[in-house]
C-alpha positions as CSV (number, residue, x, y, z in Angstrom):
1,X,-11.3,61.3,46.5
2,X,-14.3,58.9,46.1
3,X,-14.2,60.0,42.4
4,X,-10.6,58.5,42.1
5,X,-11.8,55.3,43.7
6,X,-14.6,55.1,41.2
7,X,-12.1,55.3,38.1
8,X,-9.7,53.1,39.9
9,X,-12.6,50.7,40.0
10,X,-13.6,51.5,36.4
11,X,-10.3,50.8,35.1
12,X,-10.0,47.5,37.2
13,X,-13.0,46.2,35.8
14,X,-12.0,47.4,32.2
15,X,-8.4,45.6,32.4
16,X,-9.9,42.5,33.9
17,X,-12.8,42.6,30.6
18,X,-9.7,42.9,28.4
19,X,-7.5,40.1,29.6
20,X,-10.6,38.0,29.8
21,X,-11.1,38.5,26.8
22,X,-7.6,38.0,25.3
23,X,-7.5,35.1,27.3
24,X,-10.7,33.6,25.9
25,X,-9.4,34.2,22.4
26,X,-6.4,32.2,23.2
27,X,-8.0,29.3,24.8
28,X,-9.9,29.3,21.8
29,X,-7.3,29.3,19.3
30,X,-5.4,26.7,21.0
31,X,-8.6,25.0,21.2
32,X,-9.2,25.0,17.4
33,X,-5.5,24.2,16.9
34,X,-5.8,21.2,19.0
35,X,-8.8,20.2,17.1
36,X,-7.4,20.8,13.8
37,X,-4.0,18.4,14.8
38,X,-6.3,15.8,16.0
39,X,-8.2,16.0,13.1
40,X,-5.2,15.7,10.8
41,X,-3.6,13.1,13.0
42,X,-6.7,11.0,13.0
43,X,-6.7,11.5,9.3
44,X,-3.4,10.1,8.8
45,X,-4.0,7.0,10.9
46,X,-6.7,6.3,8.8
47,X,-4.9,6.4,5.5
48,X,-1.8,4.6,6.5
49,X,-4.3,1.8,8.2
50,X,-6.2,1.7,4.8
51,X,-2.9,1.8,2.6
52,X,-1.7,-1.0,5.0
53,X,-4.8,-2.9,4.1
54,X,-4.5,-2.5,0.4
55,X,-0.6,-3.1,0.5
56,X,-1.3,-6.8,2.5
57,X,-3.9,-7.7,0.0
58,X,-1.7,-6.8,-3.1
59,X,1.1,-8.9,-1.4
60,X,-1.1,-11.6,-0.5
61,X,-2.1,-11.9,-4.2
62,X,1.4,-11.8,-5.2
63,X,2.0,-14.7,-2.8
64,X,-0.6,-16.9,-4.1
65,X,0.6,-16.2,-7.7
66,X,4.4,-17.1,-6.3
67,X,2.8,-20.6,-5.1
68,X,1.6,-21.5,-8.3
69,X,4.5,-20.7,-10.2
70,X,6.7,-22.4,-7.6
71,X,5.3,-25.5,-8.6
72,X,7.5,-25.3,-11.5
73,X,9.9,-27.3,-9.3
74,X,7.6,-30.3,-9.3
75,X,7.7,-29.6,-13.2
76,X,11.5,-30.4,-13.0
77,X,11.3,-33.3,-10.8
78,X,8.8,-35.1,-13.4
79,X,10.9,-36.8,-15.8
80,X,7.9,-37.9,-18.2
81,X,6.4,-35.5,-21.0
82,X,3.0,-36.3,-19.8
83,X,3.3,-35.7,-16.3
84,X,5.0,-32.2,-16.6
85,X,2.6,-31.4,-19.0
86,X,-0.4,-32.5,-16.8
87,X,1.4,-30.2,-13.9
88,X,2.0,-27.2,-16.1
89,X,-1.7,-27.5,-17.3
90,X,-2.9,-27.5,-13.9
91,X,-0.6,-24.5,-13.0
92,X,-1.9,-22.5,-16.3
93,X,-5.5,-23.0,-14.9
94,X,-4.9,-21.9,-11.4
95,X,-2.4,-18.9,-12.4
96,X,-5.5,-17.1,-14.2
97,X,-7.8,-16.5,-10.9
98,X,-4.5,-15.3,-8.8
99,X,-3.8,-12.6,-11.7
100,X,-7.8,-12.0,-11.5
101,X,-7.4,-11.7,-7.6
102,X,-4.0,-9.2,-8.1
103,X,-6.1,-7.0,-10.7
104,X,-9.0,-6.2,-7.6
105,X,-6.4,-5.8,-5.4
106,X,-4.5,-3.3,-7.8
107,X,-7.1,-1.4,-8.3
108,X,-7.3,-0.8,-4.4
109,X,-3.5,0.1,-4.3
110,X,-4.3,2.6,-7.0
111,X,-7.0,4.2,-5.0
112,X,-4.5,4.7,-1.8
113,X,-1.6,5.6,-3.3
114,X,0.6,6.9,-3.4
115,X,1.6,7.1,-7.0
116,X,5.4,5.5,-6.8
117,X,3.6,2.6,-4.7
118,X,0.5,2.4,-7.4
119,X,3.1,2.2,-10.2
120,X,5.0,-0.4,-8.7
121,X,1.7,-2.4,-7.9
122,X,0.9,-2.2,-11.5
123,X,4.3,-3.2,-12.6
124,X,4.0,-6.1,-10.8
125,X,0.5,-7.1,-12.1
126,X,1.9,-6.6,-15.7
127,X,4.6,-8.8,-15.0
128,X,2.4,-11.5,-13.5
129,X,0.4,-11.0,-16.9
130,X,3.3,-11.6,-19.0
131,X,4.3,-14.9,-17.3
132,X,1.3,-16.2,-17.9
133,X,1.5,-17.0,-21.6
134,X,5.3,-18.2,-21.2
135,X,3.8,-20.6,-19.0
136,X,1.7,-21.8,-21.1
137,X,4.0,-21.9,-23.9
138,X,6.0,-24.5,-21.8
139,X,3.5,-27.3,-22.0
140,X,4.3,-29.9,-24.6
141,X,7.4,-27.9,-25.3
142,X,10.8,-28.9,-23.7
143,X,13.0,-26.1,-25.5
144,X,15.4,-24.6,-23.1
145,X,14.6,-21.4,-24.7
146,X,11.1,-21.5,-23.8
147,X,12.0,-22.4,-19.7
148,X,14.9,-19.6,-19.7
149,X,12.2,-17.0,-21.1
150,X,9.9,-18.5,-18.2
151,X,12.4,-18.1,-15.9
152,X,13.8,-14.8,-16.6
153,X,9.7,-13.3,-17.1
154,X,9.5,-14.6,-13.4
155,X,12.7,-13.1,-12.3
156,X,11.1,-10.0,-13.3
157,X,7.9,-10.5,-11.8
158,X,9.6,-11.4,-8.4
159,X,12.0,-8.1,-9.0
160,X,9.0,-5.7,-9.5
161,X,7.2,-7.6,-6.0
162,X,10.2,-6.8,-4.2
163,X,10.1,-2.9,-5.5
164,X,6.7,-3.2,-4.3
165,X,7.4,-4.5,-1.1
166,X,10.0,-1.6,-0.3
167,X,7.7,1.2,-1.8
168,X,4.9,0.2,0.1
169,X,7.1,0.4,3.2
170,X,7.9,3.1,2.6
171,X,4.7,5.0,2.4
172,X,3.8,3.3,5.9
173,X,6.7,4.9,7.8
174,X,5.7,7.6,10.1
175,X,8.4,10.2,10.1
176,X,8.6,12.5,12.9
177,X,7.1,15.3,11.7
178,X,3.7,13.0,11.2
179,X,3.4,11.4,14.3
């Protein structure tokens, strides 16, 4: 009987060791999975934060550009050609730096992506650049055709900007799978 008690003790010890090993492996795997999940969640949060920052900068630059172009209302309210040209010249001088800032912001969006938001930001920048020479062409020219070209280009800029905002918002949305 003493022999069988020894075997029961050995089997109990081996069972305990086996169970301990299995538990340790499961705990290790769970900890590794938790670490990976946490790291992935943190990386996604950092990516969203970077994107949000670069998108906001692009939007800020586009808004600064718009503030300059909105002065066209002041041009319309001015009745003498010299006054109109003075405002248009000032607008033209101010619009260049706003496009330069938009170029820098566009590079940040390009880095942070995704591709469709980057393409939309580039389209906004191109529409702003297209508007610049049309603004210059208004200086000294009262023709309705030039103004019509300018207004159409501004609408294209505005449409591109609204598209960018929508795509940026989508890129920042958190889905149930992510968060």
